[in-house]
N, C-alpha and C positions, 0 to 999 in steps of 0.2 A: 500063489500065481500071481494075485493081484500086483503085488509088493513086487511081483519079478516084470512084470507088465509098466510096470513105473518108472522099473531101473531102464527097461529099452527105450521107453517112452524120450526120459533122459538125456539117454545116450546118442541119440538120435539128433536130439536137438541141440546136442553139443557140435556137431560134426561141423556147422554153417559157422562157430565160431575158431573153432581149429582154423581151419579154413581163409577166415580175416584174418586173424592172429598171425599165421604164415602170410600172408600177403603184406601184410606193416612191416612185418619183418624184414621182407624184403625189400620193401620201397625203402628204406629205410636205411638198408646194406646199400642199397645202390647210389640215395647220397652220399654217405661217409664215402665213400671208394671215387666219387667224384668231386671230393672237398681237394687233395687227396686223403682220407684216415683207413690206408688197405689192416690192418689190425682189426679197425671198431667196426668196418665192414664185413670184416670174417665172422667176429663176434656175433654179427647181427644174423649171418644167413644162417648160422649153426642155430642157434635159435627159430629160425625158418622152418631148418631140415627138423627139428623135433615136433614139431606142428605138420608136420608134410615129407618126412622123412626121402618118400619117393619122389620128390621133385629133380628131374635131373637138371633141368638151370641150375638150380642151388647146389647140385652137388658140385656142377662143371667148375660155376664160381670156387667154391670153396677150396677146389683144386689149384683152379689159376694163382688165387689170389695166397696158397701156401707155398707155391714155387715162385712166386714172386718176394714173399718175405722172406721166406727162408735165402734165398740167395742176399739177402741183407745185413744175415745175423753172422757176429763175428764167432758166437760162442758154436764151435763145431756140432757140438750136440743138440741145441736147439734148430740148428741150421738140417740135421740130420731128422729128426722128432718133424720140422715142417716139410722135406720131402717124402718121409713117406708118409703121412697123413694127404699130400697133394695125388701117392699114386694111390693108396687107397680111398680116397672120393673118386678117382676116373674110373676106379674099378668098378665100384656100385655104379657108379654112371652107364658105363660100357654093360655091366650086364641087365640095368631096365632097358637099354636105348643103344643096341650096338650099331646102329646108323645114324647114331646125331653125331654130325661132324662134331659141337663143342665138345664131346664126352672124349671123342677119338683126338682131336687138337690138345685137348686137356692132359691127357695121357703124353703124349708128343712131346708135349711143352717139359711135364715133369721127369721124363725119362733123358731132356735132356740137360736136363739142370743137375741130375746124379750122373750121367756120361762126362759128363766137365771133373768131375773129381775120383773120376775111373782109371785103371790103366790095363793092357796087358786084355787080357779074354772078357774081361767082365765088361769095358769099354766098347770092343766090340760087339758082342751081344747087343747091345744096348743101341748103340748105332744102327743097329738090322733094328731094332723093333722101332725106332724112331720114324725110319722112313715110312715104314707099314703104316702108320696110326698117320703120319703125316699126309699121304698118300690118299688113303679112306676119308679123312675129313674133307681133302680136295675131293674125291669122286662122289661125296654127299652132295658139296655145296660147295661150287668153285670161287663162291665169292666169300668163304673163309681169308679173311686176310692172316690171320695168325696163322694158320694150316702153309700160307704162302710162305711167310715168315720162316716157318717152323724150316721147311724146307729149303730154303736159302742157305741157313746156320748151319742144315747136314749136307749140304756141297761146299760149304767155305770147310769146314771140317775135317770132311772127309778127304778133299785136297790137301791136306795138314799132317794128316799123320804121317806116321817116323815110316822106316824100310819094314822100323818090325813090323809096326801093326797091321800096315801091309798085308807081311808075310800069314799073321796069325789070320785074316781075313781068310784066303786064300785057304788055309788048311783046315779051318772049323766051318766054312760056308762056303768054297769055293769061288769066293769074290764075290762085291759087290756094283751092282748097277755103276757106271761110268757115273765119276763127280769131277765138277770144274769148277774153279770162279766164274767162270760165262755163266753155266749153267744157276750156277747162286745168283749173280746178277739178274737172268733172268725173271729167277722167282722173287727176290728183292723188288724187283720192278713191280711185276703183279699183285703184291702186298701194296705197293706205293699206291698204284692205280686205286684200288679199294679202298685204299685208308690213307690218306693224304695227309694228315696229322698226326702219324703214329711214329714219335721222335725216335725210340729207336732202334726202329726199321733203317733211318738216313743214317744213322751211324753203323750198322751193319752191312748196309750198302756203300757205303764208304769205303768200308775195308777191303769188301770185293774189288771192290774197282781199283783201288791200290797196287794189291797182290797180282789183277791182270793186268797191272803195268798203263793205266790209265788214271794218272795225278789229275790231271783239271778234276775231270768228273767225280773222285774224289773230296778235293775241295771242295766244289759246287754244293757237293749233300751235304760233307759238315755246315758250311753256310749257311743252305737252305734251313738244316735244323737248328740252328741257334733264335732263328726265325720267330721262331713254332711255338705255342703254348705249352706251361706243362701240365699235365694230364695226369700222371702217376708219381709216384715217391718217387721213382728209380729217373726221370727225368732232369733231374738238379743234378744229378747226378751221369750221366750220361752227354749235358753237355759240355761238364769241364773237361771230360776225356776227349768231346768235338775241343776246345780250344784247344787242349795239349798238342791235340794229333794236328790241329791246322797252324801249328807254329812249330810244330817238325815238320810237316808235310812245306809249309811255302818256301 
């Protein structure tokens, strides 16, 4: 009995250390992400989960990082593995906190990455689910700039669906809410107001303006984008694409 009590005492004493370890790994992960070193940040966030597996913030960060890292993978198996992990982390976060805006938007982001690789019914199913999670993220937090960005991308991509895909939407789901490039612009603008240094948002906003026959606004956003600091590993590539579009549209 005495030995059992000693074991319980040791276990209870170790709990603060586990919490402290998780907090330390989270701080290190956030530092690496800011460098940016996203793979390094992901590894640290995973270590945080070992000590605190129910941490919704860490689960959503792991999902978001997997979506971003996977998008840069040239090996399709590696890319698909990252996307599958992104979905898995988001599912765990949503199971723990279904009304958490970051849990919902991380799922929308992960589904959006996968949807761009799909066609036919699989793509249509993903399109429907993306809006569902983005809408819920905004419902729970209207200041979630990522959710507004996803909603902008949703409107842009749905407006670009071909005739066969549009017909499939009507057959399988009876249609989707109206989408337009104008609505894409409005959503991207909301993201821009909330997060004015979000580089990717400027690029997507410029594309939406261009599709909406507002070339001057498209060019203005590309020029503004180039003045922003790089904050993610994707930003240098985004700026290269912006320069190419400027040369093409000017």
